[in-house]
C-alpha positions in Angstrom: 53.3 -88.8 63.6 52.5 -91.7 61.4 52.8 -95.2 63.0 53.0 -97.8 60.2 50.7 -100.6 60.9 52.5 -102.9 58.6 55.8 -102.7 60.5 54.3 -103.5 63.9 55.1 -107.1 65.1 52.5 -109.8 65.1 49.8 -108.0 63.0 49.6 -110.5 60.3 49.7 -113.7 62.4 46.9 -113.2 65.0 44.8 -116.2 63.8 42.2 -117.1 66.4 43.5 -114.3 68.6 42.0 -111.8 66.1 38.7 -110.1 66.9 36.6 -107.9 64.6 36.9 -105.2 67.2 40.3 -104.4 65.6 38.2 -102.8 62.8 37.8 -99.9 65.3 41.4 -99.1 64.7 40.7 -98.4 61.1 37.5 -96.6 62.0 39.3 -94.3 64.4 41.9 -93.4 61.9 39.2 -92.6 59.3 37.4 -90.5 61.8 40.5 -88.5 62.5 41.0 -87.8 58.8 37.5 -86.4 58.8 38.3 -84.1 61.8 41.0 -82.4 59.8 38.6 -82.0 56.8 36.1 -80.4 59.2 38.7 -77.7 60.1 39.1 -76.9 56.4 35.3 -77.1 55.7 34.4 -74.5 58.4 37.5 -72.2 58.1 38.2 -72.1 54.4 35.7 -69.9 52.4 33.9 -71.9 49.7 30.9 -69.8 48.5 30.5 -71.7 45.2 30.4 -75.2 46.7 28.6 -76.8 49.7 31.9 -78.2 51.0 35.5 -77.2 50.8 37.3 -78.4 47.6 40.8 -78.3 46.2 40.0 -75.2 44.2 38.8 -73.2 47.3 41.9 -74.3 49.2 44.1 -73.3 46.4 42.4 -69.9 46.2 43.0 -69.3 50.0 46.6 -70.5 49.7 47.3 -67.9 47.0 46.3 -65.0 49.3 47.4 -66.4 52.7 50.6 -65.4 54.6 53.2 -68.0 55.8 51.2 -68.8 58.9 48.0 -69.4 57.0 49.8 -71.6 54.5 51.4 -73.7 57.3 47.9 -74.2 58.9 46.5 -75.3 55.6 49.4 -77.8 55.2 48.9 -79.1 58.7 45.2 -79.8 57.9 46.0 -81.4 54.6 48.7 -83.5 56.1 46.3 -84.6 58.8 43.8 -85.8 56.2 46.5 -87.6 54.2 48.2 -89.3 57.1 45.1 -90.6 58.8 43.5 -91.6 55.5 46.6 -93.7 54.7 46.5 -95.2 58.2 42.9 -96.0 57.8 43.5 -97.8 54.5 46.5 -99.7 56.0 44.5 -100.8 59.0 41.5 -101.7 56.8 43.6 -103.9 54.5 45.2 -105.7 57.5 41.8 -106.2 59.2 40.2 -107.6 56.0 43.1 -110.0 55.7 43.0 -111.1 59.3 39.2 -111.3 59.3 39.2 -113.6 56.2 41.4 -116.1 58.1 39.5 -115.6 61.3 36.2 -116.6 59.6 37.7 -120.0 58.9 38.5 -120.7 62.5 36.6 -122.3 65.4 36.8 -119.0 67.3 34.6 -117.4 64.7 31.9 -120.1 65.1 32.1 -119.6 68.9 31.9 -115.8 68.6 28.6 -116.0 66.6 27.0 -117.8 69.5 27.8 -115.1 72.1 26.8 -111.5 72.8 30.1 -110.6 71.2 28.7 -111.5 67.8 27.7 -107.8 67.5 31.4 -107.1 66.9 30.8 -108.3 63.3 28.9 -105.1 62.7 32.2 -103.3 62.9 32.9 -104.5 59.3 30.1 -102.6 57.6 30.6 -99.7 60.0 34.3 -99.4 58.9 33.5 -99.9 55.2 31.0 -97.0 55.3 33.7 -94.8 56.9 36.1 -95.8 54.1 33.6 -94.3 51.5 33.5 -91.1 53.6 37.3 -90.9 53.8 37.7 -91.5 50.0 35.1 -88.8 49.3 36.7 -86.1 51.5 40.2 -87.0 50.3 39.0 -86.6 46.7 37.4 -83.3 47.4 40.5 -81.7 48.9 43.3 -83.4 46.8 41.8 -83.8 43.3 41.6 -80.5 41.2 38.2 -79.9 39.5 36.5 -82.9 41.0 33.5 -80.9 41.9 32.8 -80.2 38.2 31.8 -83.9 37.8 30.4 -84.5 41.3 26.8 -85.0 40.1 28.0 -88.0 38.1 29.8 -89.4 41.2 26.8 -89.1 43.6 25.0 -92.2 42.1 28.1 -94.3 42.5 28.6 -93.1 46.1 25.0 -93.9 47.0 25.3 -97.3 45.3 28.4 -98.0 47.4 26.5 -97.0 50.6 23.5 -99.1 49.7 25.8 -102.1 49.2 27.4 -101.5 52.6 23.9 -101.0 54.0 22.8 -104.3 52.6 25.8 -106.0 54.3 24.9 -104.3 57.6 21.3 -105.5 57.3 22.4 -109.1 56.4 24.9 -109.1 59.3 22.3 -107.7 61.8 19.6 -110.1 60.7 22.0 -113.1 61.0 23.2 -112.0 64.5 19.9 -111.0 66.1 17.7 -113.4 64.1 19.8 -116.3 65.5 19.7 -114.8 69.0 16.0 -114.4 69.0 15.2 -117.7 67.4 17.6 -119.7 69.6 17.3 -117.6 72.8 21.0 -117.7 73.4 21.5 -114.0 74.1 22.8 -113.6 77.6 21.0 -110.6 79.1 22.9 -110.8 82.4 26.2 -110.3 80.5 24.8 -107.4 78.5 25.8 -105.0 81.2 27.3 -102.4 78.8 26.2 -100.6 75.7 28.2 -102.8 73.3 25.1 -103.9 71.4 24.6 -100.3 70.2 27.4 -101.0 67.7 24.7 -102.3 65.4 22.9 -98.9 65.5 26.3 -97.2 64.9 26.8 -99.1 61.7 23.3 -98.2 60.4 23.9 -94.6 61.3 27.2 -94.4 59.4 25.5 -95.7 56.3 22.6 -93.3 56.8 24.8 -90.2 57.2 26.7 -91.2 54.1 23.5 -91.6 52.1 22.3 -88.2 53.3 25.4 -86.4 51.8 24.0 -86.0 48.3 20.8 -84.5 49.7 22.9 -81.6 51.1 25.1 -81.2 48.0 23.3 -82.2 44.9 21.2 -79.9 42.7 19.4 -82.8 40.9 15.9 -83.4 42.5 15.9 -87.2 41.9 19.3 -87.5 43.5 18.2 -85.5 46.5 15.0 -87.5 46.8 16.7 -90.9 46.7 19.3 -89.7 49.1 16.7 -88.5 51.6 14.7 -91.7 51.4 17.8 -94.0 51.8 19.1 -91.9 54.7 15.7 -91.9 56.5 15.5 -95.7 56.3 18.9 -96.3 57.8 18.8 -93.4 60.3 15.3 -94.6 61.5 16.7 -98.1 61.8 19.6 -96.8 63.8 17.4 -94.8 66.2 15.0 -97.8 66.9 17.9 -100.2 67.4 19.8 -97.7 69.6 16.8 -97.2 71.9 16.2 -100.9 72.3 19.8 -101.7 73.1 20.1 -98.7 75.4 17.2 -99.9 77.5 18.5 -103.5 77.6 22.0 -102.4 78.4 21.1 -99.9 81.2 18.8 -102.5 82.8 21.6 -105.1 82.9 24.0 -102.5 84.3 21.6 -101.5 87.0 21.3 -105.1 87.9 24.9 -106.4 87.6 27.0 -103.2 87.4 29.1 -102.2 84.4 31.3 -104.8 82.6 34.5 -102.8 83.1 36.3 -104.3 80.0 33.5 -102.8 77.8 33.4 -99.5 79.7 34.2 -97.4 76.6 30.8 -98.4 75.2 29.2 -95.9 77.6 30.5 -93.2 75.3 29.1 -94.9 72.1 26.0 -92.6 72.1 28.4 -89.6 71.4 29.5 -90.6 67.9 26.0 -92.1 67.2 24.4 -88.8 68.0 26.9 -87.0 65.8 26.0 -89.2 62.8 22.2 -88.8 63.4 22.5 -85.1 64.0 24.5 -84.5 60.8 22.1 -86.7 58.8 19.2 -84.6 60.1 20.9 -81.4 59.0 21.7 -82.9 55.6 18.2 -84.1 55.1 16.8 -80.7 56.1 19.1 -79.0 53.6 18.0 -81.3 50.9 14.3 -80.6 51.7 15.2 -76.9 51.5 17.0 -77.0 48.1 15.0 -79.8 46.4 11.5 -79.5 47.8 11.3 -75.9 49.1 10.7 -76.9 52.7 12.7 -74.2 54.3 14.7 -74.8 57.5 15.9 -71.5 58.9 19.0 -70.8 61.0 17.0 -70.8 64.3 15.7 -74.3 63.6 19.3 -75.4 63.0 20.3 -73.9 66.3 17.6 -75.9 68.1 18.7 -79.1 66.2 22.4 -78.7 67.0 21.8 -77.6 70.6 19.7 -80.7 71.3 22.2 -83.2 69.9 25.2 -81.4 71.4 23.5 -81.3 74.8 22.8 -85.1 74.7 26.4 -85.7 73.8 27.6 -83.7 76.7 25.2 -85.5 79.0 26.5 -88.9 77.7 30.1 -87.7 78.0 29.8 -86.5 81.6 27.8 -89.5 82.8 30.3 -91.9 81.1 33.3 -90.1 82.6 31.8 -90.4 86.1 31.2 -94.1 85.8 34.6 -94.9 84.1 36.4 -93.0 86.8 34.6 -94.9 89.5 35.5 -98.3 88.0 39.1 -97.2 87.3 38.8 -97.9 83.5 41.4 -95.4 82.4 43.8 -96.5 85.1 43.4 -100.2 84.1 42.9 -100.3 80.4 44.6 -97.1 79.1 47.5 -96.7 81.6 47.6 -100.1 83.4 48.6 -103.6 82.4 45.3 -104.7 81.0 44.9 -104.8 77.2 41.6 -105.0 75.4 40.9 -104.0 71.7 37.6 -102.4 72.9 39.7 -99.5 74.1 39.7 -98.3 70.5 36.2 -97.3 71.2 37.6 -94.3 73.1 38.6 -92.7 69.7 35.0 -92.6 68.3 33.7 -90.3 71.1 36.6 -87.9 70.6 35.9 -87.7 66.9 32.2 -87.4 67.3 32.3 -84.7 70.0 34.8 -82.6 68.0 32.9 -82.9 64.7 29.5 -82.1 66.0 31.0 -79.5 68.3 32.2 -77.7 65.1 28.7 -78.0 63.7 27.1 -76.6 66.9 29.6 -73.7 66.9 29.3 -72.7 63.3 25.8 -73.8 62.2 24.1 -73.2 65.6 25.9 -70.3 67.2 27.8 -68.3 64.5 25.1 -68.5 61.9 22.5 -67.2 64.5 24.8 -64.3 65.6 25.3 -65.6 69.1 29.1 -65.8 68.6 31.0 -63.7 66.1 33.4 -65.6 63.9 37.1 -64.9 64.8 36.1 -63.2 68.0 38.0 -64.1 71.3 35.1 -66.3 72.5 35.1 -68.0 69.1 38.8 -68.9 69.5 38.2 -70.2 73.0 35.6 -72.5 71.7 37.9 -73.7 68.9 40.7 -74.3 71.4 38.3 -76.5 73.5 37.3 -78.5 70.5 41.0 -78.8 69.3 41.9 -80.2 72.8 39.3 -82.9 72.3 40.8 -83.8 68.9 44.4 -83.8 70.2 43.4 -86.0 73.1 41.8 -88.4 70.7 45.0 -88.6 68.6 47.2 -89.1 71.6 44.9 -91.8 72.9 44.9 -93.5 69.5 48.7 -93.7 69.3 48.9 -95.0 72.9 46.4 -97.8 72.1 48.3 -98.6 69.0 51.5 -99.1 71.0 49.7 -101.2 73.6 47.6 -103.4 71.3 49.0 -103.5 67.8 52.6 -103.9 68.9 51.6 -106.5 71.5 48.4 -108.2 70.3 46.0 -109.6 72.8 46.1 -113.4 73.4 42.5 -114.3 73.8 39.6 -114.1 71.5 37.3 -113.9 74.5 38.0 -110.2 74.6 35.7 -109.8 71.6 32.9 -109.5 74.3 34.1 -105.9 75.0 33.2 -103.5 72.3 32.8 -99.8 72.2 
């Protein structure tokens, strides 16, 4: 199942052929590790902790039959495999990016619309913190006993990545606004929403202590930090959505960046989870109670927007032959890694909608036939994402693209 990035030909010698969009390979693997954690988090009982931990997994293992233990091993193996793939890809990307920054291609990239691809670095680093956190939770015994001491370090790490994201964003768009070199005509996609994606990833990470800590100061700092980055993500996303849709209505979709049409799906996942975490923190730390019906409304709104984005994007991508050309045809573009993020986002928030929205409100009974039908549908999305990831790996990592101009296509 694991495809070693280090053994694939050409990965360490891309030079000016490299593009920061390859960070999406690391991002996708990190996201897939989180999807396996989500299985455990919603299906393994953990009444004493807000998320599943090594101890709760061990307790279930001790009383499970052979099938149950195999399922636990599959989920744990999924976390481990994709976490390792994430770190492998991250290390390779950081090495390649370091060399790329010293090339003329980097200078040229910063003067084009494709400069937004530089936001993929803080986006991926924020995912790395999430991957390390969930991996520690499920593989390190007794970690939750000291988690309150770890939260300040985790928030400091997210604030550091957030500062990098702010600096990168200010450099890219500050230059574009002051010089006026942004090409609105070539902005006929939703690529620029990558900036909002990065801020949202930082925001949802900062919101985690709000949902898990019992220290009021930690909860408060978590909420304030999360609100700043999530609000920034929402404002940027709305602006870029309007600009992108206007350009597409005028010039049609830039097919090579077609996967960007699904970028709102993972973005909505991050914002939706952040909202739930903040509301949980307000409930525990400040006695502002958010009841189950409110969570149903919240999850239903975000999941509905995801489905709308998914159906609309599918319709357009089918019309322009995107899958036939870039996934199954001869064309190769690193922006196709953007197809993984929507699969991860739809699966993750689908699990939240199912459990936090439907099950907790008594609309679906857990472990009933309709419950397993819903799980099967979500599992299909996850599996399709994994299959797509390995297919893109074979197409792009084994045979790297030959032109840095493809950095214009981001998803």
